[in-house]
N, C-alpha and C positions, 0 to 999 in steps of 0.2 A: 170406230168400226171400219171405216173406209181405209183408214191407215193400216189397221190389222190385216185386211183382205189384201191390201197391195203389197204388205210384207210376206204374206203367204204365197203370193203369186211369185215374188222373187225366189223365195226358198224352193219352191217347185223347180224353177229354172235351174237353180244352183244344183239341185239333186240330179236333174236330167243330165246336165253339163258333166257331173262328176261320173255317172254312169258311162257316158260316151267316152270320157277321157280314160277310164278304167279299161275299156275295151280297146280303143284305138292306140293307146299308148303301148299296149302289149303287141298289137298287130305291127306297129310301126318299128318297135325295136327288134322285131323278128321279120322284117318286110321280105327278105330273101325267101322265107318260106311261102310267100303269097305272090311272088313274082317270077319265080322260075318256070321253065318250060318242062313240064312233066315228060315229054317223050324224049328230051335229051338224056334223061336218066333210066328210061325204062329198061333197057337191056342190063344195066347193073342191078336194078330193082329185082328183074327177074332171076338173074343169077343168085342174088342173095336169098331169095325165097326158096329156090331149088336146092340150094345148099343147106337150107334149115330143115329143122324136124318136121316142118309140114310137108315136105317132100321126100326126106331121106331120114330113116329112123336113127341114123347115126349123125345126123347134121346138128347144127347150133340152133340155140333159142334166138329168135329175133323178136323185135318189139312189134305190138300189134299194129302200130300205125304204117310200118313198112308193109306188113301183110295186106292190110286194107287198101292201102295206096296201089300196090301191084294187083290185087284182085279187081279193083275198080277198072284199071287199065285193061286187064284180061277180059273182063265182062263186055266192055264196050268193043272190044276187038272180036267179039262173037264166042267166047269161051262160055261153057256151061257152069251155071251157079254151083253145081255139085262137083266140080272139078278142083278148084282152089278155094280153100277155106270154107268148105261145105258145112262146118260146125256152126256157122253164123248165117242166119237168113240174108238174102242179097239186097233188100230194099236200100239200106244205108250205102252199100258199094255202088249201087246204080246211081244214087244221088251224087257220090263223089265222082263216078264216071261222067255224070252231067257236067259237074264243075270242070272236069278235065276237057270235055268237048267244047264248052262255051269259053273257058278262061285258059285253056292249056295249063291248068294248074288244079292239083286236087284238093287245096286247103282252103279256097275261097269260099266254098259251100260251107265250110265249118263256121268261118267268120260270120256269114249271114245267119246261120243258126244260132250263134251265140247272140246276136242282136235280136233274133226272133224269140229265143227262149226268154230274155229279159223283159221284152215287151209283153209276151204271154203272162209272166208273172205279175206284170202290172195289171193286165186286164182282169185276171183272176182275183188278184187283191182288190181292184175297183169293185168287182162283183160283191165281195165279202164286206169291205169297209164303206162303200160309197162315198169314198173321199180319195181324191187322186194324190193329195199330199202323203197320206198314210200308205196308199198303194205303191207309191214310189219307194218306200224304205225297203221291202225285202229284195227287189232287184238290185237296189244300190248296195245293200250289205253283201249279197252274194256276188257282185261284181268285183268286191275286194278279196273274195276268197281264192287262195291259191289253187284249190281243186278246179274253180272255174278257169282261172288264167292259164293253168297247165293244159287245158283243152284246146288253147289257142297256140301253144308252144309245141306240144308234143301232138302232132296232128298229121293225117286226119284219123280222128276217132269218131265212134258212133253214139257217144253218150248224149251230146248236146241235141242231136236229132231226136233220141229217144225222150229226152226231157220236153223238147217241144211238142211232140205228139200226146205225151202225158198231160200236159197242160191244157192242150186243145180238147182232150177228153173231158177234163175238169170244166172247162169254160162252157161246152156245149151241153154237158149233162146239168150244170148249174142253169143255164138258160132254158132247158126243157122243163125244170122244176117251177120256173115263175112265168112262163109264157104259154099262151093257148096252143101254139104249134109245137106241141111238146114231141111228137113223133119225129119230125124232121130234124130235130136238135138231138134226140136219142140216136136216130140213125147216123148222123154225122159223128157222134161220140163212138159208135160201132166202127165206123170207117177208120177214125184215128186210132182206135184200139187195134184194128188190123195193121195199120202203119207201124204201130208200137211193137207189135209182136213179129213183124217182118223186118224189124231192124236188128235186133239181138234175140237171144233165147226166148222163144215164146213162153216159157214157164213163169217168167216174171209177170205175165199178163194175169194170172190167176189173182194176184193181189188187187188188180183193178176190177176184175170180175166181182169180187167180194165187196169193193168199195162201191160199185154201181148198184148192187143188189141190196145190201144192208140198209141204206137210208130209205129206200122204198118200202122195205118190209117194215121198218120202225115206225113209219108214218102211214102204214097201210095203204099205200098208193098204188094199188093193183092195176090200175089202167097203164100207168107209165111202166109198171113192172112188166106187163103183157107186152107192151111196146118194145121193151128192152130184150126180152126173150126172142121177139120175132126179128129183131135187128142184130142180134150177136152172130148169126151165121155169116153175116157180111165180113165180119172180121177174118174169120177162116177163109172165105173165099178170097179175100185181099191178100192173105198170106200165101196161099196157093197160086194166086195170080202172078206173084213175083217169081215163080218157077216155071212160067209158061215156056220159056225157051227149052226147058228140060223135054217137055212133052213134044215140042216142035222138032227136037232132035231124034224123035222115035223112041223115047223111054217107054217102057211098058207102063200101062195105067196103075197096075197094082204096085209096082215098085215106086211109081211117082207118089202115090198116096202114102207110101211107107217112109218117105224122106223124113218126114217130122218125127216118126218113131225113132229113126236112127239119131237125129239130132238130139232127142229127149235122152236117149241111152247113153250117147257121148257126154252130154252136159252133166247128167247125174252120177255118172260113173267115176267123177272125180271129187266127189264130196267125201271128205276126210275128217274135218275137224269143225263139228257144229258149234254154234254160239261163240265162235271167235270174233264175230262181228262186233260184239258189245265191248270187250276191252280196247278195240280199235277205235270205236266211235267215242268212247268216254275217256280213255286215259292214253290213247295213242300206243297200245301195245297189241302185237298180234304174233302168231306163231308160224314161223316158216320152217316147217319140219319140227325139230325139237329145240330150235333156238327162237329166242324173242326178237321180233324186229319191230322197227318204228317207222312210220310213214311221214316223209317230209312234208306232205300236203295237209297234214292234220293242224287244226287251228283251235284255239282255245274256245271259239264260238260252238264248236261241235257239242260239247256236253252241255253248254248253256242252253242252247236252243233246244237240245233233246229233253232236257228236265223240264223247261217251260212248256213245251209241247205235251209232255205227259201229264203236267199239272192242268193245262187247258182241257186236255182230254178227259181227265178225272172231274174236273168242274163241270164240263158240258154233260157227262153222264149223270152226275148228281142233280145238277140244277134243271135239266132238261129244257133249257131256253135257248140253246145254240141256234145261230142263224144257219138256215138251210144250206147257204153256199159254202160254209166251212166244213160241213158233216162229211163230205166225200172225200176231203184232205184228211180229215182225222182218221177214218176208216181205212183209207189207203195206207197212210203212214205206219199205222200199227200193223196191218196185214202184211206189208212189204217187210218190215223189220222181222216179224215171225218167220216169213218165208226165207228171208236171207240168213236167219240164224241156223237154219238147217244145213248150211253149206259152209265153205272155207272163207274167211275174210278176204276182203279186197276193197281198197278204197274207192275203186271204180265204181262200185254198187252205190256209192254216196253222191254221185254227181246228180242223180235225179232226185235223191232223198233230201238232201241239204236245203235246196231252194224252197221245197214243200214245207219243212220244218221252219224255215224263216217266215213263211207266210203264217203258219199256225202260231208261233211264238209272238209275232207282232200282233196277231188277233188277240191272244192272251193278255198281253201286257197292255193293249189298247182297252180292252174290256175291263180289266182291273182299274186302270187309271180313270175311266169314265165312270166306274161304280164309286170309287174313292172320291172323285172330284167331278161331279156331275156338271158344272159350268164349263169344264174343259171342252165339251163337246160343242159349245157354241163358237169356239174360236178355231175349229178344225173343219 
């Protein structure tokens, strides 16, 4: 037994080393992205944005990471968040701006969030599995994914920030369900919900609210449901607090409150091809106008973990003996897929989905193996 425990310790060290290698090898091979001085390129970046469709209706399309990089610099120079890239909330761009102020580089913060998101995957997994070895598997597998590595190459983007905030919501909500100090943890979940909807379009936060409410209703946990309802306005206040600069600039209060209405109309006004998310997720096909396109980030693991996750969801619904800590992940993944089915497909939507599916799929496989081979649990 001692030898088995020692071997497990070595396996954990190897898994952690692999995770760090996957992150640092990408960053090192693109080290110029993380060492250049942002301000040396700011004027060129500004010209690129002002020559684009974001400032000129006859301009060129540019990549999002150029837009976010410029917007971050403009924000820390005092520009209003509704001037450049107003269709996206400003929190993520302020965080990129903080990276520029501290490191003179916009991409270091993305590197930090890549490590944070993997660590939070581990923490949420530890809540679910109660086992550090099994909890290490989802972040390890996700660290191999092209969709993860590309976040460190085509940078700065906002998705790893959103993923971190999502996992923090899961973590504190799960703590709220198993600890006495439930209100404090639910309050923190609401704070990070505010951070989540302040990073990208707030509409995706609807899936989180569903995932917070449904498990409490299923278990008739009305005390925590009441605490959640009391806490949710904090998320809205957080969102509006990121626009404080707009008020300080003298923007009328009624128009200030209407900013999110404009963002909602902008983001929902481009929805043309519903349900295209499914062929992209399962068989790597999506429709760019009338043409069929393929995404180079697609990996064979996507349909595998999707199918296993759905089987796990079905088994949990039938057996009714699911661990409390996995419930929010199950409900969120289903709600998020339904929500994303209403619009156009984009692999960018999967940056926050794939890691959650990895945790769910690992849980499903783990429960199946323990059921078939009960003695296995003694060695894990």
